[in-house]
DRENBA-218270 format. One record per atom (N, C-alpha, C, O): y negated, x negated, z negated. Coordinates in steps of 0.05 Angstrom, whole numbers, padded with zeros to 5 digits, always signed. Layout:
! residues N
YXZ
...
***
This chain:
! residues 309
+00024-00017+00000
+00000+00000+00000
-00025-00018+00000
-00027-00037-00015
-00044-00011+00017
-00070-00025+00018
-00091-00009+00004
-00098+00013+00012
-00102-00021-00017
-00123-00008-00032
-00150-00022-00027
-00152-00047-00031
-00170-00007-00018
-00197-00019-00014
-00216-00008-00035
-00218+00016-00039
-00230-00027-00048
-00249-00020-00069
-00277-00028-00060
-00282-00052-00054
-00294-00009-00058
-00321-00013-00046
-00343-00013-00067
-00344+00005-00084
-00359-00034-00067
-00383-00035-00084
-00404-00017-00072
-00420-00026-00055
-00404+00008-00081
-00422+00028-00069
-00452+00021-00071
-00467+00025-00052
-00460+00011-00094
-00488+00004-00099
-00497-00017-00079
-00519-00016-00068
-00481-00038-00076
-00487-00059-00057
-00489-00049-00029
-00507-00057-00014
-00471-00032-00021
-00470-00023+00007
-00491-00002+00014
-00498+00000+00037
-00500+00014-00005
-00521+00032+00003
-00548+00017+00006
-00565+00025+00021
-00551-00005-00009
-00574-00023-00004
-00573-00036+00023
-00593-00036+00038
-00549-00046+00030
-00546-00058+00057
-00551-00038+00079
-00565-00044+00099
-00541-00014+00075
-00545+00007+00096
-00575+00014+00098
-00585+00018+00120
-00588+00015+00075
-00617+00022+00075
-00633+00001+00090
-00651+00009+00105
-00627-00024+00087
-00643-00045+00099
-00634-00050+00129
-00650-00061+00144
-00610-00042+00135
-00600-00046+00163
-00612-00027+00182
-00616-00033+00206
-00618-00002+00173
-00629+00019+00190
-00654+00029+00177
-00654+00037+00154
-00676+00028+00192
-00702+00037+00180
-00714+00060+00197
-00708+00062+00221
-00729+00076+00183
-00745+00097+00197
-00729+00121+00206
-00738+00135+00225
-00706+00126+00195
-00690+00149+00203
-00693+00172+00183
-00691+00168+00159
-00699+00196+00193
-00702+00219+00176
-00696+00244+00192
-00696+00243+00217
-00691+00266+00179
-00686+00291+00194
-00713+00305+00199
-00734+00295+00191
-00712+00328+00212
-00736+00342+00220
-00752+00353+00197
-00776+00360+00199
-00739+00354+00173
-00753+00364+00149
-00766+00341+00134
-00779+00345+00113
-00763+00316+00143
-00775+00293+00131
-00757+00280+00110
-00766+00261+00097
-00732+00288+00107
-00714+00275+00088
-00705+00248+00100
-00694+00248+00122
-00710+00226+00086
-00700+00200+00096
-00670+00200+00096
-00657+00209+00077
-00658+00190+00118
-00629+00191+00121
-00617+00165+00130
-00593+00163+00136
-00633+00144+00131
-00623+00118+00142
-00600+00107+00126
-00580+00097+00137
-00602+00107+00099
-00581+00096+00082
-00556+00114+00083
-00534+00104+00083
-00560+00140+00084
-00537+00159+00086
-00522+00153+00112
-00497+00151+00111
-00537+00151+00133
-00524+00146+00160
-00509+00119+00160
-00486+00118+00169
-00523+00099+00151
-00510+00072+00152
-00486+00071+00134
-00466+00059+00141
-00488+00082+00110
-00465+00081+00091
-00441+00097+00102
-00418+00088+00101
-00447+00121+00113
-00425+00137+00124
-00411+00123+00147
-00387+00124+00149
-00426+00110+00164
-00414+00095+00186
-00398+00071+00176
-00377+00065+00188
-00407+00058+00156
-00392+00036+00144
-00366+00046+00133
-00345+00033+00137
-00367+00069+00119
-00342+00080+00108
-00322+00088+00130
-00299+00082+00128
-00332+00101+00151
-00315+00109+00173
-00303+00084+00187
-00280+00085+00195
-00319+00063+00190
-00309+00039+00203
-00286+00026+00187
-00266+00017+00199
-00289+00025+00161
-00268+00014+00144
-00242+00031+00147
-00221+00020+00150
-00245+00057+00146
-00222+00075+00148
-00209+00072+00175
-00184+00072+00177
-00225+00071+00196
-00215+00070+00223
-00202+00044+00230
-00180+00043+00242
-00215+00022+00222
-00206-00005+00231
-00186-00018+00212
-00167-00031+00220
-00190-00014+00186
-00173-00027+00166
-00149-00010+00157
-00130-00019+00146
-00152+00016+00162
-00130+00035+00156
-00119+00032+00127
-00095+00028+00124
-00137+00035+00108
-00127+00033+00080
-00110+00057+00073
-00113+00079+00083
-00091+00053+00055
-00075+00075+00044
-00089+00088+00021
-00084+00112+00015
-00106+00073+00007
-00121+00084-00015
-00149+00071-00016
-00152+00049-00006
-00167+00085-00027
-00195+00075-00027
-00210+00087-00051
-00205+00109-00060
-00230+00072-00061
-00247+00081-00082
-00274+00068-00079
-00276+00045-00069
-00295+00083-00087
-00322+00072-00086
-00333+00071-00114
-00330+00090-00130
-00346+00049-00121
-00356+00045-00149
-00386+00040-00148
-00396+00025-00131
-00399+00052-00167
-00429+00050-00169
-00437+00037-00195
-00424+00040-00216
-00460+00023-00195
-00472+00013-00219
-00484+00036-00234
-00491+00057-00223
-00485+00033-00261
-00499+00052-00278
-00527+00043-00282
-00532+00019-00285
-00546+00062-00283
-00574+00054-00289
-00578+00046-00318
-00599+00034-00325
-00559+00051-00336
-00561+00044-00364
-00557+00014-00367
-00539+00002-00355
-00574+00001-00383
-00571-00028-00388
-00543-00035-00398
-00530-00020-00412
-00534-00059-00390
-00507-00068-00396
-00507-00088-00419
-00528-00096-00429
-00483-00097-00426
-00480-00118-00447
-00493-00143-00438
-00504-00158-00454
-00493-00149-00411
-00505-00173-00401
-00536-00173-00406
-00548-00193-00410
-00548-00149-00404
-00576-00147-00409
-00582-00153-00439
-00603-00163-00446
-00564-00145-00456
-00567-00151-00485
-00566-00181-00490
-00581-00192-00506
-00547-00194-00476
-00543-00223-00479
-00567-00239-00468
-00576-00258-00480
-00577-00229-00445
-00599-00244-00431
-00617-00223-00419
-00611-00211-00399
-00641-00220-00431
-00659-00199-00423
-00668-00201-00394
-00674-00181-00381
-00669-00226-00383
-00678-00230-00356
-00656-00227-00335
-00661-00232-00311
-00632-00218-00343
-00610-00214-00324
-00618-00194-00303
-00625-00171-00309
-00617-00203-00278
-00624-00187-00254
-00653-00177-00255
-00660-00158-00240
-00669-00189-00272
-00697-00180-00275
-00714-00184-00250
-00734-00171-00246
-00705-00203-00233
-00721-00209-00209
-00718-00189-00187
-00732-00189-00167
-00698-00171-00190
-00693-00151-00169
-00715-00130-00169
-00722-00119-00190
-00725-00122-00146
-00746-00102-00144
-00734-00074-00151
-00710-00070-00149
-00751-00056-00159
-00742-00028-00164
-00731-00016-00138
-00740-00022-00116
-00713+00003-00142
-00701+00017-00119
-00723+00033-00105
-00737+00049-00118
-00727+00029-00079
-00748+00044-00064
-00743+00074-00067
-00721+00084-00068
-00765+00089-00068
-00764+00118-00072
-00748+00132-00051
-00733+00151-00056
-00752+00123-00025
-00738+00136-00004
-00708+00131-00004
-00692+00145+00009
-00699+00110-00018
-00671+00105-00022
-00660+00121-00046
-00638+00133-00045
-00676+00123-00067
-00669+00139-00090
-00662+00168-00082
-00643+00180-00092
-00678+00179-00063
-00674+00206-00053
-00647+00209-00040
-00635+00231-00040
-00637+00187-00028
-00613+00189-00011
-00587+00185-00027
-00565+00193-00018
-00589+00172-00051
-00565+00165-00066
-00548+00190-00073
-00523+00189-00069
-00559+00212-00083
-00542+00235-00088
-00528+00246-00063
-00505+00255-00065
-00541+00244-00040
-00528+00253-00015
-00505+00235-00007
-00485+00244+00003
-00509+00209-00012
-00487+00189-00006
-00463+00196-00023
-00440+00195-00013
-00468+00202-00048
-00446+00209-00066
-00433+00235-00058
-00408+00239-00061
-00449+00254-00047
-00438+00279-00038
-00420+00275-00013
-00400+00288-00010
-00429+00257+00005
-00413+00250+00028
-00386+00239+00020
-00365+00246+00030
-00387+00220+00001
-00362+00208-00010
-00343+00229-00021
-00319+00229-00015
-00354+00247-00037
-00338+00269-00048
-00326+00287-00026
-00304+00296-00029
-00342+00292-00005
-00332+00309+00017
-00311+00295+00033
-00295+00309+00046
-00310+00269+00033
-00288+00254+00045
-00263+00254+00027
-00242+00243+00034
-00265+00267+00004
-00244+00268-00016
-00236+00239-00025
-00213+00233-00029
-00257+00222-00027
-00253+00195-00037
-00263+00194-00066
-00284+00205-00073
-00246+00182-00083
-00253+00180-00112
-00275+00159-00116
-00275+00138-00104
-00295+00166-00133
-00316+00147-00140
-00317+00143-00170
-00308+00161-00186
-00327+00120-00179
-00328+00113-00207
-00356+00104-00214
-00369+00090-00199
-00365+00113-00238
-00391+00104-00249
-00390+00108-00279
-00384+00130-00288
-00395+00087-00294
-00394+00090-00324
-00419+00079-00336
-00428+00057-00329
-00432+00094-00354
-00456+00085-00367
-00453+00058-00381
-00434+00053-00396
-00471+00039-00374
-00470+00013-00387
-00451-00006-00374
-00447-00029-00384
-00437+00002-00353
-00418-00016-00339
-00427-00022-00311
-00436-00005-00296
-00424-00047-00304
-00431-00055-00276
-00408-00049-00258
-00385-00048-00266
-00415-00044-00232
-00394-00038-00212
-00374-00061-00210
-00350-00056-00207
-00383-00086-00213
-00365-00109-00211
-00343-00107-00232
-00320-00112-00225
-00350-00100-00256
-00330-00099-00278
-00310-00076-00273
-00286-00080-00277
-00320-00053-00264
-00302-00030-00258
-00284-00037-00235
-00260-00032-00236
-00295-00048-00213
-00279-00055-00190
-00257-00075-00198
-00234-00071-00190
-00264-00095-00213
-00244-00116-00219
-00224-00106-00239
-00201-00115-00239
-00232-00087-00256
-00212-00074-00274
-00192-00059-00258
-00168-00060-00264
-00201-00043-00239
-00183-00027-00222
-00165-00046-00206
-00141-00041-00204
-00177-00067-00196
-00161-00087-00180
-00139-00099-00196
-00116-00102-00187
-00145-00107-00221
-00125-00119-00238
-00103-00099-00246
-00080-00106-00246
-00111-00074-00251
-00091-00054-00258
-00073-00049-00234
-00048-00046-00237
-00084-00048-00210
-00068-00044-00186
-00050-00068-00181
-00026-00064-00175
-00060-00092-00185
-00045-00116-00181
-00021-00118-00200
+00000-00129-00194
-00025-00107-00224
-00004-00108-00244
+00020-00090-00236
+00042-00092-00248
+00015-00072-00217
+00037-00055-00207
+00050-00065-00182
+00067-00052-00170
+00043-00090-00175
+00053-00102-00150
+00084-00103-00149
+00096-00100-00128
+00096-00108-00172
+00125-00110-00173
+00139-00084-00164
+00159-00085-00150
+00127-00062-00173
+00139-00036-00167
+00130-00024-00140
+00145-00012-00126
+00104-00028-00133
+00093-00014-00110
+00084-00032-00087
+00077-00022-00065
+00083-00058-00090
+00074-00076-00069
+00046-00069-00060
+00042-00061-00036
+00026-00070-00077
-00001-00063-00071
-00018-00087-00064
-00018-00107-00078
-00031-00086-00041
-00051-00106-00033
-00079-00095-00038
-00086-00074-00027
-00094-00109-00054
-00121-00100-00061
-00142-00116-00046
-00141-00141-00045
-00161-00102-00034
-00184-00115-00020
-00209-00104-00032
-00215-00080-00031
-00225-00123-00043
-00251-00116-00055
-00272-00121-00033
-00275-00143-00023
-00288-00100-00027
-00309-00103-00007
-00334-00113-00020
-00348-00097-00033
-00340-00138-00017
-00363-00150-00030
-00368-00178-00018
-00350-00191-00009
-00394-00185-00019
-00401-00212-00011
-00409-00229-00034
-00417-00252-00031
-00406-00218-00059
-00415-00232-00083
-00394-00253-00092
-00370-00247-00094
-00403-00277-00097
-00384-00298-00104
-00372-00294-00132
-00350-00304-00137
-00386-00280-00150
-00375-00277-00177
-00349-00260-00176
-00332-00263-00194
-00346-00243-00156
-00322-00227-00153
-00298-00244-00146
-00275-00235-00149
-00302-00268-00136
-00280-00285-00127
-00263-00294-00151
-00240-00303-00146
-00273-00291-00175
-00257-00300-00198
-00232-00284-00203
-00214-00293-00218
-00229-00260-00191
-00205-00244-00195
-00185-00247-00172
-00164-00234-00172
-00192-00263-00152
-00174-00267-00129
-00147-00278-00138
-00145-00295-00156
-00126-00268-00126
-00099-00277-00133
-00081-00254-00140
-00091-00233-00147
-00055-00258-00139
-00035-00237-00146
-00040-00212-00130
-00039-00190-00141
-00044-00215-00104
-00048-00192-00086
-00076-00182-00083
-00081-00163-00069
-00096-00196-00097
-00124-00188-00095
-00139-00207-00077
-00137-00231-00080
-00153-00196-00057
-00170-00212-00039
-00198-00199-00037
-00201-00176-00044
-00217-00214-00027
-00243-00204-00022
-00246-00200+00009
-00237-00217+00024
-00257-00177+00017
-00263-00173+00045
-00293-00169+00048
-00304-00150+00037
-00306-00187+00064
-00334-00184+00069
-00337-00173+00097
-00335-00187+00117
-00343-00146+00099
-00345-00133+00126
-00369-00143+00142
-00368-00142+00167
-00389-00154+00129
-00412-00164+00145
-00404-00189+00161
-00414-00193+00183
-00386-00205+00150
-00376-00229+00164
-00348-00225+00175
-00338-00243+00188
-00336-00202+00170
-00309-00196+00177
-00291-00219+00168
-00275-00230+00183
-00294-00226+00142
-00280-00249+00131
-00263-00240+00107
-00273-00226+00089
-00238-00249+00106
-00221-00245+00083
-00221-00271+00066
-00216-00292+00077
-00228-00268+00041
-00230-00291+00023
-00206-00291+00004
-00202-00272-00011
-00191-00313+00005
-00167-00315-00012
-00169-00340-00030
-00190-00353-00031
-00147-00346-00043
-00147-00369-00061
-00154-00395-00047
-00169-00412-00058
-00143-00399-00024
-00148-00424-00009
-00178-00427-00002
-00189-00450-00003
-00191-00405+00005
-00219-00406+00012
-00235-00415-00013
-00253-00432-00011
-00229-00404-00036
-00243-00410-00061
-00239-00440-00068
-00258-00453-00075
-00214-00449-00067
-00209-00477-00073
-00223-00496-00055
-00233-00517-00063
-00225-00489-00029
-00238-00506-00009
-00268-00507-00014
-00281-00528-00011
-00280-00484-00020
-00309-00483-00023
-00318-00493-00050
-00338-00508-00051
-00304-00486-00072
-00314-00493-00098
-00298-00516-00112
-00307-00527-00132
-00275-00522-00101
-00259-00543-00113
-00245-00535-00139
-00235-00553-00154
-00245-00509-00145
-00231-00499-00169
-00215-00475-00162
-00219-00463-00140
-00197-00466-00179
-00182-00442-00175
-00201-00418-00180
-00221-00421-00195
-00195-00394-00170
-00213-00371-00172
-00222-00365-00200
-00246-00359-00205
-00204-00366-00220
-00211-00358-00247
-00232-00377-00260
-00243-00370-00280
-00237-00400-00247
-00257-00419-00257
-00284-00417-00244
-00302-00433-00250
-00288-00397-00227
-00314-00393-00214
-00336-00390-00235
-00358-00401-00231
-00332-00375-00257
-00353-00373-00278
-00362-00400-00289
-00385-00403-00297
-00344-00420-00289
-00351-00447-00299
-00372-00460-00280
-00391-00472-00289
-00367-00456-00254
-00386-00467-00234
-00413-00453-00238
-00434-00466-00238
-00413-00426-00240
-00437-00410-00242
-00452-00416-00268
-00476-00414-00269
-00437-00423-00289
-00449-00428-00315
-00468-00453-00314
-00488-00454-00327
-00460-00472-00297
-00476-00496-00294
-00497-00493-00271
-00520-00500-00275
-00488-00483-00248
-00506-00481-00225
-00524-00456-00225
-00544-00455-00211
-00516-00436-00242
-00531-00412-00242
-00526-00395-00217
-00510-00402-00200
-00541-00373-00215
-00539-00355-00192
-00565-00340-00188
-00572-00324-00205
-00578-00346-00166
-00604-00333-00161
-00602-00303-00156
-00621-00289-00163
-00580-00294-00145
-00576-00266-00139
-00578-00249-00164
-00591-00228-00164
-00564-00258-00185
-00563-00242-00210
-00581-00254-00232
-00581-00244-00254
-00596-00274-00224
-00615-00287-00243
-00600-00299-00267
-00610-00298-00290
-00577-00311-00262
-00563-00326-00282
-00575-00354-00283
-00575-00368-00262
-00585-00363-00306
-00602-00387-00307
-00588-00413-00299
-00598-00429-00283
-00564-00419-00312
-00551-00445-00307
-00569-00467-00316
-00587-00463-00333
-00565-00491-00305
-00581-00514-00311
-00600-00520-00287
-00590-00525-00265
-00625-00517-00292
-00644-00521-00270
-00642-00550-00258
-00643-00569-00273
-00639-00551-00232
-00636-00577-00219
-00608-00585-00213
-00603-00605-00200
-00588-00569-00222
-00560-00574-00215
-00550-00552-00198
-00550-00528-00205
-00539-00559-00174
-00529-00539-00156
-00498-00538-00156
-00486-00551-00173
-00487-00522-00138
-00458-00518-00138
-00442-00545-00134
-00422-00550-00147
-00452-00561-00115
-00438-00586-00109
-00437-00604-00133
-00416-00616-00139
-00459-00608-00147
-00460-00625-00170
-00444-00613-00193
-00430-00628-00207
-00445-00587-00196
-00430-00574-00218
-00400-00578-00213
-00385-00583-00231
-00392-00576-00188
-00364-00581-00180
-00356-00610-00188
-00334-00614-00199
-00373-00629-00182
-00367-00657-00187
-00365-00662-00217
-00347-00677-00226
-00383-00650-00233
-00383-00654-00262
-00357-00643-00274
-00344-00656-00290
-00349-00619-00265
-00325-00606-00276
-00300-00621-00268
-00280-00621-00283
-00300-00633-00244
-00276-00647-00235
-00271-00672-00252
-00248-00681-00254
-00292-00683-00264
-00290-00707-00280
-00285-00702-00310
-00275-00718-00324
-00293-00677-00318
-00291-00671-00347
-00267-00652-00352
-00260-00648-00375
-00255-00641-00331
-00232-00624-00335
-00237-00595-00337
-00224-00579-00323
-00255-00587-00354
-00261-00558-00357
-00289-00555-00370
-00300-00575-00380
-00300-00531-00369
-00326-00527-00380
-00325-00530-00411
-00344-00541-00423
-00303-00522-00423
-00300-00525-00452
-00301-00554-00460
-00314-00562-00479
-00286-00571-00445
-00286-00600-00450
-00314-00612-00446
-00323-00629-00461
-00327-00602-00425
-00354-00612-00419
-00374-00607-00442
-00389-00624-00449
-00373-00583-00453
-00391-00575-00474
-00384-00590-00500
-00402-00595-00517
-00359-00596-00504
-00351-00610-00528
-00357-00640-00526
-00363-00653-00546
-00355-00651-00502
-00358-00679-00498
-00377-00685-00474
-00368-00697-00454
-00402-00678-00475
-00420-00683-00453
-00425-00713-00449
-00433-00722-00427
-00418-00729-00469
-00422-00759-00467
-00403-00771-00446
-00407-00794-00438
-00383-00755-00437
-00365-00766-00417
-00377-00766-00389
-00366-00778-00371
-00400-00753-00386
-00414-00753-00360
-00426-00781-00356
-00443-00789-00372
-00419-00794-00335
-00428-00822-00330
-00457-00823-00322
-00471-00841-00332
-00466-00805-00306
-00494-00805-00297
-00513-00798-00320
-00510-00776-00332
-00531-00815-00327
-00548-00811-00350
-00566-00787-00347
-00569-00771-00366
-00577-00783-00324
-00595-00760-00319
-00580-00734-00323
-00590-00716-00336
-00557-00732-00310
-00541-00707-00313
-00531-00703-00341
-00530-00680-00351
-00524-00725-00354
-00514-00723-00382
-00536-00711-00400
-00531-00694-00416
-00561-00720-00396
-00584-00710-00411
-00589-00681-00405
-00594-00665-00423
-00587-00673-00380
-00592-00646-00371
-00571-00627-00384
-00578-00605-00393
-00546-00635-00384
-00525-00618-00396
-00529-00616-00426
-00528-00594-00437
-00535-00638-00440
-00538-00638-00469
-00561-00619-00477
-00560-00606-00498
-00582-00619-00461
-00606-00603-00468
-00603-00573-00461
-00619-00557-00469
-00581-00567-00447
-00578-00539-00438
-00551-00527-00446
-00542-00508-00433
-00539-00537-00467
-00513-00527-00475
-00513-00497-00481
-00495-00482-00473
-00533-00487-00496
-00534-00459-00502
-00539-00442-00477
-00527-00420-00475
-00556-00452-00460
-00560-00437-00434
-00535-00436-00418
-00530-00415-00405
-00520-00457-00418
-00494-00457-00403
-00475-00437-00415
-00461-00422-00400
-00474-00435-00441
-00456-00415-00454
-00464-00387-00447
-00447-00370-00441
-00490-00381-00447
-00500-00355-00440
-00494-00349-00411
-00485-00327-00404
-00498-00368-00394
-00493-00365-00365
-00464-00360-00359
-00457-00344-00342
-00446-00373-00375
-00417-00368-00371
-00410-00340-00379
-00394-00327-00365
-00422-00330-00400
-00417-00302-00409
-00427-00282-00388
-00414-00262-00382
-00450-00288-00376
-00461-00270-00356
-00444-00270-00330
-00441-00249-00317
-00433-00293-00324
-00417-00296-00299
-00388-00286-00301
-00375-00282-00281
-00379-00283-00325
-00351-00275-00329
-00348-00244-00327
-00361-00229-00342
-00332-00235-00309
-00328-00207-00304
-00308-00196-00325
-00288-00208-00331
-00315-00172-00335
-00298-00158-00354
-00277-00142-00339
-00285-00122-00326
-00252-00149-00341
-00231-00134-00327
-00216-00115-00346
-00193-00107-00340
-00228-00110-00369
-00215-00092-00389
-00231-00067-00395
-00231-00057-00417
-00245-00057-00375
-00260-00032-00378
-00239-00009-00383
-00220-00007-00369
-00244+00008-00404
-00225+00029-00410
-00225+00051-00388
-00241+00070-00389
-00207+00049-00369
-00204+00068-00348
-00175+00077-00345
-00157+00061-00346
-00171+00103-00342
-00145+00113-00335
-00143+00117-00305
-00155+00135-00294
-00128+00099-00292
-00126+00099-00263
-00099+00109-00254
-00078+00098-00261
-00100+00129-00237
-00076+00139-00224
-00077+00129-00195
-00093+00140-00179
-00062+00110-00188
-00063+00098-00161
-00057+00119-00139
-00068+00117-00117
-00040+00138-00145
-00034+00159-00126
-00059+00176-00120
-00062+00186-00099
-00075+00178-00141
-00100+00194-00138
-00121+00181-00120
-00140+00194-00111
-00117+00155-00115
-00136+00141-00098
-00128+00141-00068
-00142+00131-00051
-00104+00152-00063
-00094+00152-00035
-00112+00169-00017
-00124+00188-00025
-00114+00160+00008
-00130+00173+00029
-00121+00202+00031
-00097+00208+00034
-00141+00221+00031
-00134+00249+00034
-00150+00261+00058
-00168+00248+00069
-00142+00285+00066
-00157+00299+00087
-00185+00305+00077
-00188+00317+00056
-00205+00299+00092
-00233+00305+00084
-00238+00335+00083
-00223+00351+00095
-00258+00342+00070
-00268+00370+00069
-00286+00374+00094
-00310+00371+00092
-00274+00380+00116
-00288+00381+00142
-00312+00401+00142
-00333+00394+00151
-00308+00426+00132
-00331+00444+00131
-00355+00433+00116
-00378+00436+00124
-00349+00420+00093
-00371+00409+00077
-00384+00386+00091
-00409+00383+00091
-00368+00369+00105
-00380+00347+00120
-00397+00358+00143
-00418+00348+00150
-00388+00380+00155
-00403+00392+00177
-00430+00402+00166
-00451+00399+00180
-00430+00415+00143
-00455+00424+00131
-00474+00401+00126
-00498+00402+00132
-00463+00379+00115
-00480+00356+00108
-00491+00343+00134
-00515+00338+00136
-00473+00338+00153
-00482+00324+00177
-00502+00341+00193
-00519+00331+00207
-00499+00368+00191
-00518+00385+00204
-00545+00384+00190
-00566+00383+00203
-00544+00384+00164
-00569+00382+00148
-00583+00356+00154
-00608+00355+00157
-00568+00334+00156
-00579+00308+00162
-00586+00304+00191
-00601+00285+00199
-00576+00322+00208
-00580+00320+00237
-00567+00296+00249
-00578+00282+00267
-00542+00290+00240
-00526+00268+00250
-00509+00278+00274
-00485+00284+00270
-00520+00280+00297
-00506+00292+00319
-00481+00276+00327
-00460+00287+00333
-00483+00249+00325
-00460+00233+00333
-00437+00236+00313
-00414+00234+00321
-00443+00241+00288
-00422+00245+00268
-00410+00273+00269
-00387+00277+00263
-00427+00292+00276
-00416+00320+00279
-00394+00320+00300
-00375+00335+00298
-00398+00304+00321
-00378+00303+00343
-00351+00292+00334
-00331+00297+00347
-00351+00277+00312
-00326+00265+00302
-00309+00285+00286
-00286+00280+00281
-00321+00307+00278
-00306+00327+00262
-00287+00342+00280
-00295+00355+00299
-00260+00340+00274
-00240+00352+00292
-00242+00383+00291
-00246+00395+00270
-00239+00395+00314
-00240+00424+00316
-00218+00437+00301
-00221+00460+00290
-00195+00424+00299
-00172+00435+00285
-00167+00421+00258
-00146+00423+00247
-00188+00408+00248
-00185+00392+00224
-00183+00408+00198
-00173+00398+00178
-00191+00434+00200
-00191+00450+00176
-00177+00476+00182
-00185+00491+00200
-00156+00482+00167
-00141+00507+00171
-00138+00522+00145
-00123+00512+00127
-00152+00544+00142
-00149+00559+00117
-00122+00571+00113
-00107+00575+00133
-00115+00577+00088
-00089+00589+00083
-00088+00617+00095
-00109+00630+00099
-00064+00626+00101
-00061+00653+00112
-00067+00654+00141
-00064+00634+00155
-00076+00678+00150
-00081+00681+00179
-00107+00666+00186
-00126+00666+00170
-00107+00655+00209
-00131+00641+00218
-00132+00642+00249
-00111+00646+00262
-00155+00637+00259
-00158+00635+00288
-00173+00610+00295
-00189+00600+00279
-00167+00599+00318
-00179+00574+00327
-00207+00580+00337
-00211+00597+00355
-00227+00565+00327
-00254+00568+00337
-00261+00542+00352
-00261+00521+00340
-00268+00545+00377
-00274+00522+00394
-00303+00518+00399
-00312+00498+00409
-00319+00539+00393
-00348+00538+00397
-00362+00530+00372
-00359+00543+00351
-00378+00509+00373
-00391+00498+00349
-00411+00518+00337
-00412+00521+00312
-00425+00533+00354
-00444+00553+00343
-00430+00575+00328
-00440+00584+00307
-00407+00583+00338
-00392+00604+00324
-00382+00594+00297
-00383+00608+00277
-00373+00569+00296
-00364+00557+00271
-00386+00555+00251
-00383+00560+00227
-00410+00547+00261
-00433+00544+00243
-00441+00572+00232
-00450+00574+00209
-00439+00592+00248
-00445+00619+00239
-00425+00628+00217
-00433+00640+00197
-00400+00621+00222
-00379+00628+00203
-00384+00614+00176
-00378+00626+00154
-00393+00590+00177
-00399+00574+00153
-00426+00581+00140
-00432+00570+00119
-00441+00598+00153
-00467+00606+00143
-00488+00585+00145
-00507+00584+00129
-00486+00568+00165
-00505+00546+00169
-00528+00555+00187
-00546+00540+00193
***
């Protein structure tokens, strides 16, 4: 079984910035809705997942914000015209009969990786391959045991070999690299002046981040040794920020995540409201059959009248 886990918050931002200036005749902005829906359809059509789930960030501050007030502080506020579209994006997902997750105070990354780990733990019984849709490097720490990252923007599958080649460490040690080098995307401080390459070299010589913090004197380069010694507490905080929590309390039924028949009438209502003519054409004429007696309707106007649109 192929399970695809989508970072919904990340992808509605990408959709919003990829398509600009799209709205319906009533003035409702629809660019993010359209882009996200097409991304979802492309994944289903081309990757043919057996199961799928979309996960969203919660607006409630997280434990990471308590640890470090400036966590993600550099990110601009969500544009108003995107805020208007988010409920509609969630409605589209629901109409596709795709399960979505959002928990107050929990980041999408933590929820996604918790689901991925739970699914991977069932590999012996069900042979589940998990693909996390994300371009974020912090997600790479859960790669392994049937879990991979798929970056649809680059059409790239990231596995253990990719991580080892790029970072010089196994996936679970990615937070050690980020603790030293920091991460501008999430505003993880790290040690100013030390990048990924240098962090990799330091860790290769000291064995682990724990050993490095216990024995910074083992660093041969005097300048780097001084930088590490002066930033031990910052490194510890950065490591906590970069480490994904895979123990979010979630009851996951893998069978419940399996691809289901969409609610075609509801999608027709939504696509008509958004004026997505190209997407309306994708709705199969025989895709919805009510129980009991029914008749085939081949005329779109008649169907819309029947649905009260």
